[in-house]
mmCIF file as gemmi writes it, N, C-alpha and C atoms, coordinates in Angstrom:
data_model
loop_
_atom_site.group_PDB
_atom_site.id
_atom_site.type_symbol
_atom_site.label_atom_id
_atom_site.label_alt_id
_atom_site.label_comp_id
_atom_site.label_asym_id
_atom_site.label_entity_id
_atom_site.label_seq_id
_atom_site.pdbx_PDB_ins_code
_atom_site.Cartn_x
_atom_site.Cartn_y
_atom_site.Cartn_z
_atom_site.occupancy
_atom_site.B_iso_or_equiv
_atom_site.pdbx_formal_charge
_atom_site.auth_seq_id
_atom_site.auth_asym_id
_atom_site.pdbx_PDB_model_num
ATOM 1 N N . UNK Axp A 1 ? -19.395 -4.733 -0.375 1 0 ? 1 A 1
ATOM 2 C CA . UNK Axp A 1 ? -19.019 -4.153 0.894 1 0 ? 1 A 1
ATOM 3 C C . UNK Axp A 1 ? -18.881 -2.639 0.763 1 0 ? 1 A 1
ATOM 4 N N . UNK Axp A 2 ? -18.33 -2.19 -0.372 1 0 ? 2 A 1
ATOM 5 C CA . UNK Axp A 2 ? -18.166 -0.75 -0.571 1 0 ? 2 A 1
ATOM 6 C C . UNK Axp A 2 ? -19.521 -0.043 -0.537 1 0 ? 2 A 1
ATOM 7 N N . UNK Axp A 3 ? -20.526 -0.645 -1.164 1 0 ? 3 A 1
ATOM 8 C CA . UNK Axp A 3 ? -21.855 -0.052 -1.16 1 0 ? 3 A 1
ATOM 9 C C . UNK Axp A 3 ? -22.49 -0.077 0.208 1 0 ? 3 A 1
ATOM 10 N N . UNK Axp A 4 ? -22.294 -1.163 0.937 1 0 ? 4 A 1
ATOM 11 C CA . UNK Axp A 4 ? -22.847 -1.3 2.286 1 0 ? 4 A 1
ATOM 12 C C . UNK Axp A 4 ? -22.247 -0.262 3.232 1 0 ? 4 A 1
ATOM 13 N N . UNK Axp A 5 ? -20.939 -0.098 3.153 1 0 ? 5 A 1
ATOM 14 C CA . UNK Axp A 5 ? -20.249 0.847 4.038 1 0 ? 5 A 1
ATOM 15 C C . UNK Axp A 5 ? -20.26 2.277 3.506 1 0 ? 5 A 1
ATOM 16 N N . UNK Axp A 6 ? -20.564 2.406 2.198 1 0 ? 6 A 1
ATOM 17 C CA . UNK Axp A 6 ? -20.499 3.699 1.53 1 0 ? 6 A 1
ATOM 18 C C . UNK Axp A 6 ? -19.098 4.308 1.666 1 0 ? 6 A 1
ATOM 19 N N . UNK Axp A 7 ? -18.092 3.454 1.502 1 0 ? 7 A 1
ATOM 20 C CA . UNK Axp A 7 ? -16.686 3.857 1.622 1 0 ? 7 A 1
ATOM 21 C C . UNK Axp A 7 ? -15.879 3.093 0.57 1 0 ? 7 A 1
ATOM 22 N N . UNK Axp A 8 ? -14.74 3.656 0.163 1 0 ? 8 A 1
ATOM 23 C CA . UNK Axp A 8 ? -13.86 2.907 -0.743 1 0 ? 8 A 1
ATOM 24 C C . UNK Axp A 8 ? -13.43 1.586 -0.107 1 0 ? 8 A 1
ATOM 25 N N . UNK Axp A 9 ? -13.413 0.539 -0.907 1 0 ? 9 A 1
ATOM 26 C CA . UNK Axp A 9 ? -13.066 -0.796 -0.425 1 0 ? 9 A 1
ATOM 27 C C . UNK Axp A 9 ? -12.058 -1.413 -1.374 1 0 ? 9 A 1
ATOM 28 N N . UNK Axp A 10 ? -11.075 -2.104 -0.832 1 0 ? 10 A 1
ATOM 29 C CA . UNK Axp A 10 ? -10.07 -2.771 -1.644 1 0 ? 10 A 1
ATOM 30 C C . UNK Axp A 10 ? -10.279 -4.27 -1.632 1 0 ? 10 A 1
ATOM 31 N N . UNK Axp A 11 ? -10.081 -4.881 -2.775 1 0 ? 11 A 1
ATOM 32 C CA . UNK Axp A 11 ? -10.039 -6.335 -2.872 1 0 ? 11 A 1
ATOM 33 C C . UNK Axp A 11 ? -8.599 -6.706 -3.194 1 0 ? 11 A 1
ATOM 34 N N . UNK Axp A 12 ? -8.079 -7.702 -2.503 1 0 ? 12 A 1
ATOM 35 C CA . UNK Axp A 12 ? -6.676 -8.069 -2.674 1 0 ? 12 A 1
ATOM 36 C C . UNK Axp A 12 ? -6.579 -9.503 -3.175 1 0 ? 12 A 1
ATOM 37 N N . UNK Axp A 13 ? -5.859 -9.685 -4.272 1 0 ? 13 A 1
ATOM 38 C CA . UNK Axp A 13 ? -5.537 -11.016 -4.78 1 0 ? 13 A 1
ATOM 39 C C . UNK Axp A 13 ? -4.094 -11.311 -4.378 1 0 ? 13 A 1
ATOM 40 N N . UNK Axp A 14 ? -3.849 -12.51 -3.862 1 0 ? 14 A 1
ATOM 41 C CA . UNK Axp A 14 ? -2.515 -12.83 -3.355 1 0 ? 14 A 1
ATOM 42 C C . UNK Axp A 14 ? -1.605 -13.444 -4.41 1 0 ? 14 A 1
ATOM 43 N N . UNK Axp A 15 ? -2.076 -13.581 -5.631 1 0 ? 15 A 1
ATOM 44 C CA . UNK Axp A 15 ? -1.361 -14.288 -6.688 1 0 ? 15 A 1
ATOM 45 C C . UNK Axp A 15 ? 0.062 -13.79 -6.941 1 0 ? 15 A 1
ATOM 46 N N . UNK Axp A 16 ? 0.293 -12.493 -6.834 1 0 ? 16 A 1
ATOM 47 C CA . UNK Axp A 16 ? 1.604 -11.926 -7.156 1 0 ? 16 A 1
ATOM 48 C C . UNK Axp A 16 ? 2.54 -11.821 -5.953 1 0 ? 16 A 1
ATOM 49 N N . UNK Axp A 17 ? 2.09 -12.266 -4.783 1 0 ? 17 A 1
ATOM 50 C CA . UNK Axp A 17 ? 2.957 -12.341 -3.621 1 0 ? 17 A 1
ATOM 51 C C . UNK Axp A 17 ? 3.009 -11.096 -2.763 1 0 ? 17 A 1
ATOM 52 N N . UNK Axp A 18 ? 3.738 -11.206 -1.64 1 0 ? 18 A 1
ATOM 53 C CA . UNK Axp A 18 ? 3.778 -10.142 -0.64 1 0 ? 18 A 1
ATOM 54 C C . UNK Axp A 18 ? 4.339 -8.815 -1.13 1 0 ? 18 A 1
ATOM 55 N N . UNK Axp A 19 ? 5.349 -8.833 -1.979 1 0 ? 19 A 1
ATOM 56 C CA . UNK Axp A 19 ? 5.946 -7.576 -2.446 1 0 ? 19 A 1
ATOM 57 C C . UNK Axp A 19 ? 4.93 -6.772 -3.258 1 0 ? 19 A 1
ATOM 58 N N . UNK Axp A 20 ? 4.222 -7.435 -4.16 1 0 ? 20 A 1
ATOM 59 C CA . UNK Axp A 20 ? 3.222 -6.74 -4.976 1 0 ? 20 A 1
ATOM 60 C C . UNK Axp A 20 ? 2.057 -6.257 -4.119 1 0 ? 20 A 1
ATOM 61 N N . UNK Axp A 21 ? 1.655 -7.064 -3.158 1 0 ? 21 A 1
ATOM 62 C CA . UNK Axp A 21 ? 0.569 -6.654 -2.26 1 0 ? 21 A 1
ATOM 63 C C . UNK Axp A 21 ? 0.994 -5.427 -1.465 1 0 ? 21 A 1
ATOM 64 N N . UNK Axp A 22 ? 2.191 -5.455 -0.903 1 0 ? 22 A 1
ATOM 65 C CA . UNK Axp A 22 ? 2.687 -4.32 -0.121 1 0 ? 22 A 1
ATOM 66 C C . UNK Axp A 22 ? 2.748 -3.065 -0.978 1 0 ? 22 A 1
ATOM 67 N N . UNK Axp A 23 ? 3.231 -3.191 -2.189 1 0 ? 23 A 1
ATOM 68 C CA . UNK Axp A 23 ? 3.306 -2.036 -3.088 1 0 ? 23 A 1
ATOM 69 C C . UNK Axp A 23 ? 1.916 -1.481 -3.381 1 0 ? 23 A 1
ATOM 70 N N . UNK Axp A 24 ? 0.978 -2.361 -3.674 1 0 ? 24 A 1
ATOM 71 C CA . UNK Axp A 24 ? -0.388 -1.924 -3.956 1 0 ? 24 A 1
ATOM 72 C C . UNK Axp A 24 ? -1.052 -1.271 -2.758 1 0 ? 24 A 1
ATOM 73 N N . UNK Axp A 25 ? -0.837 -1.844 -1.582 1 0 ? 25 A 1
ATOM 74 C CA . UNK Axp A 25 ? -1.429 -1.262 -0.377 1 0 ? 25 A 1
ATOM 75 C C . UNK Axp A 25 ? -0.801 0.081 -0.029 1 0 ? 25 A 1
ATOM 76 N N . UNK Axp A 26 ? 0.496 0.215 -0.24 1 0 ? 26 A 1
ATOM 77 C CA . UNK Axp A 26 ? 1.152 1.503 0.002 1 0 ? 26 A 1
ATOM 78 C C . UNK Axp A 26 ? 0.575 2.573 -0.927 1 0 ? 26 A 1
ATOM 79 N N . UNK Axp A 27 ? 0.342 2.183 -2.178 1 0 ? 27 A 1
ATOM 80 C CA . UNK Axp A 27 ? -0.256 3.11 -3.142 1 0 ? 27 A 1
ATOM 81 C C . UNK Axp A 27 ? -1.678 3.481 -2.717 1 0 ? 27 A 1
ATOM 82 N N . UNK Axp A 28 ? -2.457 2.491 -2.312 1 0 ? 28 A 1
ATOM 83 C CA . UNK Axp A 28 ? -3.834 2.752 -1.884 1 0 ? 28 A 1
ATOM 84 C C . UNK Axp A 28 ? -3.859 3.654 -0.656 1 0 ? 28 A 1
ATOM 85 N N . UNK Axp A 29 ? -2.953 3.419 0.273 1 0 ? 29 A 1
ATOM 86 C CA . UNK Axp A 29 ? -2.871 4.241 1.479 1 0 ? 29 A 1
ATOM 87 C C . UNK Axp A 29 ? -2.663 5.706 1.112 1 0 ? 29 A 1
ATOM 88 N N . UNK Axp A 30 ? -1.777 5.936 0.152 1 0 ? 30 A 1
ATOM 89 C CA . UNK Axp A 30 ? -1.498 7.294 -0.3 1 0 ? 30 A 1
ATOM 90 C C . UNK Axp A 30 ? -2.711 7.884 -1.027 1 0 ? 30 A 1
ATOM 91 N N . UNK Axp A 31 ? -3.294 7.121 -1.933 1 0 ? 31 A 1
ATOM 92 C CA . UNK Axp A 31 ? -4.431 7.619 -2.719 1 0 ? 31 A 1
ATOM 93 C C . UNK Axp A 31 ? -5.651 7.911 -1.856 1 0 ? 31 A 1
ATOM 94 N N . UNK Axp A 32 ? -5.842 7.117 -0.806 1 0 ? 32 A 1
ATOM 95 C CA . UNK Axp A 32 ? -6.996 7.299 0.067 1 0 ? 32 A 1
ATOM 96 C C . UNK Axp A 32 ? -6.708 8.256 1.225 1 0 ? 32 A 1
ATOM 97 N N . UNK Axp A 33 ? -5.485 8.791 1.235 1 0 ? 33 A 1
ATOM 98 C CA . UNK Axp A 33 ? -5.063 9.74 2.271 1 0 ? 33 A 1
ATOM 99 C C . UNK Axp A 33 ? -5.274 9.179 3.674 1 0 ? 33 A 1
ATOM 100 N N . UNK Axp A 34 ? -4.728 7.971 3.887 1 0 ? 34 A 1
ATOM 101 C CA . UNK Axp A 34 ? -4.815 7.304 5.187 1 0 ? 34 A 1
ATOM 102 C C . UNK Axp A 34 ? -3.419 7.161 5.763 1 0 ? 34 A 1
ATOM 103 N N . UNK Axp A 35 ? -3.351 6.95 7.084 1 0 ? 35 A 1
ATOM 104 C CA . UNK Axp A 35 ? -2.039 6.877 7.728 1 0 ? 35 A 1
ATOM 105 C C . UNK Axp A 35 ? -1.807 5.579 8.499 1 0 ? 35 A 1
ATOM 106 N N . UNK Axp A 36 ? -2.691 4.596 8.363 1 0 ? 36 A 1
ATOM 107 C CA . UNK Axp A 36 ? -2.543 3.322 9.059 1 0 ? 36 A 1
ATOM 108 C C . UNK Axp A 36 ? -3.191 2.218 8.244 1 0 ? 36 A 1
ATOM 109 N N . UNK Axp A 37 ? -2.521 1.076 8.178 1 0 ? 37 A 1
ATOM 110 C CA . UNK Axp A 37 ? -3.123 -0.108 7.569 1 0 ? 37 A 1
ATOM 111 C C . UNK Axp A 37 ? -3.437 -1.098 8.68 1 0 ? 37 A 1
ATOM 112 N N . UNK Axp A 38 ? -4.672 -1.545 8.71 1 0 ? 38 A 1
ATOM 113 C CA . UNK Axp A 38 ? -5.128 -2.488 9.717 1 0 ? 38 A 1
ATOM 114 C C . UNK Axp A 38 ? -5.375 -3.83 9.04 1 0 ? 38 A 1
ATOM 115 N N . UNK Axp A 39 ? -4.676 -4.84 9.501 1 0 ? 39 A 1
ATOM 116 C CA . UNK Axp A 39 ? -4.85 -6.201 9.002 1 0 ? 39 A 1
ATOM 117 C C . UNK Axp A 39 ? -5.639 -6.976 10.052 1 0 ? 39 A 1
ATOM 118 N N . UNK Axp A 40 ? -6.767 -7.566 9.676 1 0 ? 40 A 1
ATOM 119 C CA . UNK Axp A 40 ? -7.591 -8.336 10.605 1 0 ? 40 A 1
ATOM 120 C C . UNK Axp A 40 ? -7.633 -9.786 10.143 1 0 ? 40 A 1
ATOM 121 N N . UNK Axp A 41 ? -7.311 -10.686 11.063 1 0 ? 41 A 1
ATOM 122 C CA . UNK Axp A 41 ? -7.414 -12.122 10.802 1 0 ? 41 A 1
ATOM 123 C C . UNK Axp A 41 ? -8.578 -12.658 11.621 1 0 ? 41 A 1
ATOM 124 N N . UNK Axp A 42 ? -9.432 -13.425 10.986 1 0 ? 42 A 1
ATOM 125 C CA . UNK Axp A 42 ? -10.557 -14.038 11.683 1 0 ? 42 A 1
ATOM 126 C C . UNK Axp A 42 ? -10.162 -15.456 12.068 1 0 ? 42 A 1
ATOM 127 N N . UNK Axp A 43 ? -10.173 -15.73 13.345 1 0 ? 43 A 1
ATOM 128 C CA . UNK Axp A 43 ? -9.882 -17.072 13.836 1 0 ? 43 A 1
ATOM 129 C C . UNK Axp A 43 ? -8.489 -17.259 14.385 1 0 ? 43 A 1
ATOM 130 N N . UNK Axp A 44 ? -7.557 -16.432 14.009 1 0 ? 44 A 1
ATOM 131 C CA . UNK Axp A 44 ? -6.211 -16.527 14.554 1 0 ? 44 A 1
ATOM 132 C C . UNK Axp A 44 ? -5.256 -17.419 13.792 1 0 ? 44 A 1
ATOM 133 N N . UNK Axp A 45 ? -5.64 -17.875 12.597 1 0 ? 45 A 1
ATOM 134 C CA . UNK Axp A 45 ? -4.743 -18.726 11.802 1 0 ? 45 A 1
ATOM 135 C C . UNK Axp A 45 ? -3.397 -18.069 11.529 1 0 ? 45 A 1
ATOM 136 N N . UNK Axp A 46 ? -3.371 -16.747 11.489 1 0 ? 46 A 1
ATOM 137 C CA . UNK Axp A 46 ? -2.138 -16.027 11.193 1 0 ? 46 A 1
ATOM 138 C C . UNK Axp A 46 ? -1.06 -16.301 12.25 1 0 ? 46 A 1
ATOM 139 N N . UNK Axp A 47 ? -1.462 -16.734 13.441 1 0 ? 47 A 1
ATOM 140 C CA . UNK Axp A 47 ? -0.521 -17.043 14.514 1 0 ? 47 A 1
ATOM 141 C C . UNK Axp A 47 ? -0.049 -18.497 14.492 1 0 ? 47 A 1
ATOM 142 N N . UNK Axp A 48 ? -0.594 -19.29 13.589 1 0 ? 48 A 1
ATOM 143 C CA . UNK Axp A 48 ? -0.32 -20.73 13.572 1 0 ? 48 A 1
ATOM 144 C C . UNK Axp A 48 ? 1.081 -21.042 13.058 1 0 ? 48 A 1
ATOM 145 N N . UNK Axp A 49 ? 1.542 -22.233 13.373 1 0 ? 49 A 1
ATOM 146 C CA . UNK Axp A 49 ? 2.821 -22.735 12.859 1 0 ? 49 A 1
ATOM 147 C C . UNK Axp A 49 ? 2.641 -23.325 11.459 1 0 ? 49 A 1
ATOM 148 N N . UNK Axp A 50 ? 1.438 -23.811 11.167 1 0 ? 50 A 1
ATOM 149 C CA . UNK Axp A 50 ? 1.161 -24.359 9.843 1 0 ? 50 A 1
ATOM 150 C C . UNK Axp A 50 ? 0.737 -25.808 9.839 1 0 ? 50 A 1
ATOM 151 N N . UNK Axp A 51 ? 0.964 -26.513 10.946 1 0 ? 51 A 1
ATOM 152 C CA . UNK Axp A 51 ? 0.621 -27.938 10.966 1 0 ? 51 A 1
ATOM 153 C C . UNK Axp A 51 ? -0.46 -28.273 12.003 1 0 ? 51 A 1
ATOM 154 N N . UNK Axp A 52 ? -1.142 -27.264 12.525 1 0 ? 52 A 1
ATOM 155 C CA . UNK Axp A 52 ? -2.158 -27.496 13.533 1 0 ? 52 A 1
ATOM 156 C C . UNK Axp A 52 ? -3.402 -28.145 12.932 1 0 ? 52 A 1
ATOM 157 N N . UNK Axp A 53 ? -4.026 -29.083 13.686 1 0 ? 53 A 1
ATOM 158 C CA . UNK Axp A 53 ? -5.284 -29.679 13.214 1 0 ? 53 A 1
ATOM 159 C C . UNK Axp A 53 ? -6.357 -28.603 13.061 1 0 ? 53 A 1
ATOM 160 N N . UNK Axp A 54 ? -7.11 -28.661 11.992 1 0 ? 54 A 1
ATOM 161 C CA . UNK Axp A 54 ? -8.195 -27.718 11.773 1 0 ? 54 A 1
ATOM 162 C C . UNK Axp A 54 ? -7.773 -26.401 11.158 1 0 ? 54 A 1
ATOM 163 N N . UNK Axp A 55 ? -6.502 -26.237 10.874 1 0 ? 55 A 1
ATOM 164 C CA . UNK Axp A 55 ? -6.017 -25 10.259 1 0 ? 55 A 1
ATOM 165 C C . UNK Axp A 55 ? -6.641 -24.858 8.881 1 0 ? 55 A 1
ATOM 166 N N . UNK Axp A 56 ? -7.206 -23.679 8.58 1 0 ? 56 A 1
ATOM 167 C CA . UNK Axp A 56 ? -7.982 -23.511 7.36 1 0 ? 56 A 1
ATOM 168 C C . UNK Axp A 56 ? -7.265 -22.768 6.234 1 0 ? 56 A 1
ATOM 169 N N . UNK Axp A 57 ? -6.594 -21.666 6.553 1 0 ? 57 A 1
ATOM 170 C CA . UNK Axp A 57 ? -6.099 -20.815 5.476 1 0 ? 57 A 1
ATOM 171 C C . UNK Axp A 57 ? -4.696 -20.285 5.751 1 0 ? 57 A 1
ATOM 172 N N . UNK Axp A 58 ? -3.729 -21.15 6.021 1 0 ? 58 A 1
ATOM 173 C CA . UNK Axp A 58 ? -2.409 -20.633 6.392 1 0 ? 58 A 1
ATOM 174 C C . UNK Axp A 58 ? -1.672 -19.915 5.263 1 0 ? 58 A 1
ATOM 175 N N . UNK Axp A 59 ? -1.884 -20.305 4.014 1 0 ? 59 A 1
ATOM 176 C CA . UNK Axp A 59 ? -1.151 -19.678 2.914 1 0 ? 59 A 1
ATOM 177 C C . UNK Axp A 59 ? -1.535 -18.211 2.758 1 0 ? 59 A 1
ATOM 178 N N . UNK Axp A 60 ? -2.802 -17.932 2.671 1 0 ? 60 A 1
ATOM 179 C CA . UNK Axp A 60 ? -3.257 -16.543 2.513 1 0 ? 60 A 1
ATOM 180 C C . UNK Axp A 60 ? -2.822 -15.706 3.713 1 0 ? 60 A 1
ATOM 181 N N . UNK Axp A 61 ? -2.981 -16.253 4.9 1 0 ? 61 A 1
ATOM 182 C CA . UNK Axp A 61 ? -2.585 -15.52 6.109 1 0 ? 61 A 1
ATOM 183 C C . UNK Axp A 61 ? -1.094 -15.222 6.101 1 0 ? 61 A 1
ATOM 184 N N . UNK Axp A 62 ? -0.291 -16.196 5.719 1 0 ? 62 A 1
ATOM 185 C CA . UNK Axp A 62 ? 1.166 -16.012 5.702 1 0 ? 62 A 1
ATOM 186 C C . UNK Axp A 62 ? 1.578 -14.957 4.675 1 0 ? 62 A 1
ATOM 187 N N . UNK Axp A 63 ? 0.951 -14.972 3.517 1 0 ? 63 A 1
ATOM 188 C CA . UNK Axp A 63 ? 1.277 -13.994 2.475 1 0 ? 63 A 1
ATOM 189 C C . UNK Axp A 63 ? 0.89 -12.585 2.921 1 0 ? 63 A 1
ATOM 190 N N . UNK Axp A 64 ? -0.279 -12.441 3.513 1 0 ? 64 A 1
ATOM 191 C CA . UNK Axp A 64 ? -0.705 -11.114 3.979 1 0 ? 64 A 1
ATOM 192 C C . UNK Axp A 64 ? 0.159 -10.633 5.143 1 0 ? 64 A 1
ATOM 193 N N . UNK Axp A 65 ? 0.556 -11.546 6.026 1 0 ? 65 A 1
ATOM 194 C CA . UNK Axp A 65 ? 1.444 -11.164 7.127 1 0 ? 65 A 1
ATOM 195 C C . UNK Axp A 65 ? 2.803 -10.719 6.582 1 0 ? 65 A 1
ATOM 196 N N . UNK Axp A 66 ? 3.291 -11.406 5.552 1 0 ? 66 A 1
ATOM 197 C CA . UNK Axp A 66 ? 4.557 -11.007 4.932 1 0 ? 66 A 1
ATOM 198 C C . UNK Axp A 66 ? 4.435 -9.631 4.282 1 0 ? 66 A 1
ATOM 199 N N . UNK Axp A 67 ? 3.3 -9.354 3.656 1 0 ? 67 A 1
ATOM 200 C CA . UNK Axp A 67 ? 3.08 -8.023 3.073 1 0 ? 67 A 1
ATOM 201 C C . UNK Axp A 67 ? 3.051 -6.966 4.168 1 0 ? 67 A 1
ATOM 202 N N . UNK Axp A 68 ? 2.381 -7.257 5.287 1 0 ? 68 A 1
ATOM 203 C CA . UNK Axp A 68 ? 2.331 -6.315 6.408 1 0 ? 68 A 1
ATOM 204 C C . UNK Axp A 68 ? 3.734 -6.06 6.956 1 0 ? 68 A 1
ATOM 205 N N . UNK Axp A 69 ? 4.538 -7.118 7.056 1 0 ? 69 A 1
ATOM 206 C CA . UNK Axp A 69 ? 5.917 -6.97 7.552 1 0 ? 69 A 1
ATOM 207 C C . UNK Axp A 69 ? 6.742 -6.094 6.622 1 0 ? 69 A 1
ATOM 208 N N . UNK Axp A 70 ? 6.569 -6.26 5.311 1 0 ? 70 A 1
ATOM 209 C CA . UNK Axp A 70 ? 7.285 -5.422 4.334 1 0 ? 70 A 1
ATOM 210 C C . UNK Axp A 70 ? 6.898 -3.958 4.502 1 0 ? 70 A 1
ATOM 211 N N . UNK Axp A 71 ? 5.613 -3.715 4.654 1 0 ? 71 A 1
ATOM 212 C CA . UNK Axp A 71 ? 5.137 -2.343 4.837 1 0 ? 71 A 1
ATOM 213 C C . UNK Axp A 71 ? 5.7 -1.738 6.117 1 0 ? 71 A 1
ATOM 214 N N . UNK Axp A 72 ? 5.655 -2.493 7.201 1 0 ? 72 A 1
ATOM 215 C CA . UNK Axp A 72 ? 6.175 -2.004 8.48 1 0 ? 72 A 1
ATOM 216 C C . UNK Axp A 72 ? 7.67 -1.715 8.377 1 0 ? 72 A 1
ATOM 217 N N . UNK Axp A 73 ? 8.41 -2.584 7.706 1 0 ? 73 A 1
ATOM 218 C CA . UNK Axp A 73 ? 9.855 -2.382 7.542 1 0 ? 73 A 1
ATOM 219 C C . UNK Axp A 73 ? 10.157 -1.128 6.734 1 0 ? 73 A 1
ATOM 220 N N . UNK Axp A 74 ? 9.226 -0.755 5.845 1 0 ? 74 A 1
ATOM 221 C CA . UNK Axp A 74 ? 9.402 0.449 5.033 1 0 ? 74 A 1
ATOM 222 C C . UNK Axp A 74 ? 8.909 1.704 5.743 1 0 ? 74 A 1
ATOM 223 N N . UNK Axp A 75 ? 8.427 1.538 6.981 1 0 ? 75 A 1
ATOM 224 C CA . UNK Axp A 75 ? 8 2.7 7.754 1 0 ? 75 A 1
ATOM 225 C C . UNK Axp A 75 ? 6.512 2.995 7.722 1 0 ? 75 A 1
ATOM 226 N N . UNK Axp A 76 ? 5.725 2.14 7.1 1 0 ? 76 A 1
ATOM 227 C CA . UNK Axp A 76 ? 4.279 2.333 7.058 1 0 ? 76 A 1
ATOM 228 C C . UNK Axp A 76 ? 3.673 1.836 8.371 1 0 ? 76 A 1
ATOM 229 N N . UNK Axp A 77 ? 2.851 2.637 9.021 1 0 ? 77 A 1
ATOM 230 C CA . UNK Axp A 77 ? 2.193 2.169 10.238 1 0 ? 77 A 1
ATOM 231 C C . UNK Axp A 77 ? 1.226 1.017 9.922 1 0 ? 77 A 1
ATOM 232 N N . UNK Axp A 78 ? 1.432 -0.105 10.591 1 0 ? 78 A 1
ATOM 233 C CA . UNK Axp A 78 ? 0.646 -1.313 10.357 1 0 ? 78 A 1
ATOM 234 C C . UNK Axp A 78 ? 0.204 -1.861 11.706 1 0 ? 78 A 1
ATOM 235 N N . UNK Axp A 79 ? -1.029 -2.333 11.769 1 0 ? 79 A 1
ATOM 236 C CA . UNK Axp A 79 ? -1.554 -2.951 12.978 1 0 ? 79 A 1
ATOM 237 C C . UNK Axp A 79 ? -2.229 -4.259 12.596 1 0 ? 79 A 1
ATOM 238 N N . UNK Axp A 80 ? -1.909 -5.329 13.32 1 0 ? 80 A 1
ATOM 239 C CA . UNK Axp A 80 ? -2.531 -6.631 13.094 1 0 ? 80 A 1
ATOM 240 C C . UNK Axp A 80 ? -3.516 -6.887 14.213 1 0 ? 80 A 1
ATOM 241 N N . UNK Axp A 81 ? -4.75 -7.198 13.848 1 0 ? 81 A 1
ATOM 242 C CA . UNK Axp A 81 ? -5.771 -7.553 14.827 1 0 ? 81 A 1
ATOM 243 C C . UNK Axp A 81 ? -6.269 -8.953 14.564 1 0 ? 81 A 1
ATOM 244 N N . UNK Axp A 82 ? -6.721 -9.602 15.612 1 0 ? 82 A 1
ATOM 245 C CA . UNK Axp A 82 ? -7.27 -10.95 15.482 1 0 ? 82 A 1
ATOM 246 C C . UNK Axp A 82 ? -8.664 -10.943 16.081 1 0 ? 82 A 1
ATOM 247 N N . UNK Axp A 83 ? -9.612 -11.406 15.296 1 0 ? 83 A 1
ATOM 248 C CA . UNK Axp A 83 ? -11.012 -11.428 15.703 1 0 ? 83 A 1
ATOM 249 C C . UNK Axp A 83 ? -11.434 -12.867 15.938 1 0 ? 83 A 1
ATOM 250 N N . UNK Axp A 84 ? -11.942 -13.146 17.118 1 0 ? 84 A 1
ATOM 251 C CA . UNK Axp A 84 ? -12.475 -14.479 17.393 1 0 ? 84 A 1
ATOM 252 C C . UNK Axp A 84 ? -11.435 -15.56 17.374 1 0 ? 84 A 1
ATOM 253 N N . UNK Axp A 85 ? -10.427 -15.451 18.23 1 0 ? 85 A 1
ATOM 254 C CA . UNK Axp A 85 ? -9.37 -16.452 18.269 1 0 ? 85 A 1
ATOM 255 C C . UNK Axp A 85 ? -9.972 -17.811 18.558 1 0 ? 85 A 1
ATOM 256 N N . UNK Axp A 86 ? -9.674 -18.775 17.713 1 0 ? 86 A 1
ATOM 257 C CA . UNK Axp A 86 ? -10.176 -20.131 17.864 1 0 ? 86 A 1
ATOM 258 C C . UNK Axp A 86 ? -9.354 -20.892 18.891 1 0 ? 86 A 1
ATOM 259 N N . UNK Axp A 87 ? -9.991 -21.784 19.605 1 0 ? 87 A 1
ATOM 260 C CA . UNK Axp A 87 ? -9.278 -22.644 20.552 1 0 ? 87 A 1
ATOM 261 C C . UNK Axp A 87 ? -8.553 -23.721 19.779 1 0 ? 87 A 1
ATOM 262 N N . UNK Axp A 88 ? -7.294 -23.914 20.094 1 0 ? 88 A 1
ATOM 263 C CA . UNK Axp A 88 ? -6.5 -24.943 19.43 1 0 ? 88 A 1
ATOM 264 C C . UNK Axp A 88 ? -6.507 -26.204 20.285 1 0 ? 88 A 1
ATOM 265 N N . UNK Axp A 89 ? -6.812 -27.341 19.691 1 0 ? 89 A 1
ATOM 266 C CA . UNK Axp A 89 ? -6.776 -28.577 20.469 1 0 ? 89 A 1
ATOM 267 C C . UNK Axp A 89 ? -5.372 -28.894 20.938 1 0 ? 89 A 1
ATOM 268 N N . UNK Axp A 90 ? -5.248 -29.477 22.115 1 0 ? 90 A 1
ATOM 269 C CA . UNK Axp A 90 ? -3.917 -29.796 22.621 1 0 ? 90 A 1
ATOM 270 C C . UNK Axp A 90 ? -3.477 -31.18 22.24 1 0 ? 90 A 1
């Protein structure tokens, strides 16, 4: 992706949890001289309760949302976007 966009790109592993992710992203924000972190969820799973039929990736979404919340609480500008919200069966 970095080569395609010709821009610095970050890969995030969720293994160490939200605190480590938030710390790493705060560092990257500073190193890249940026002033906003944009979190994009594809499909809208990040809004789920966790028990919806067809839910695909609630753990990763929850961990990244927790990292975003930590950053926002520390004063870092954070924006959450959702691309292609999926219809939830009733």
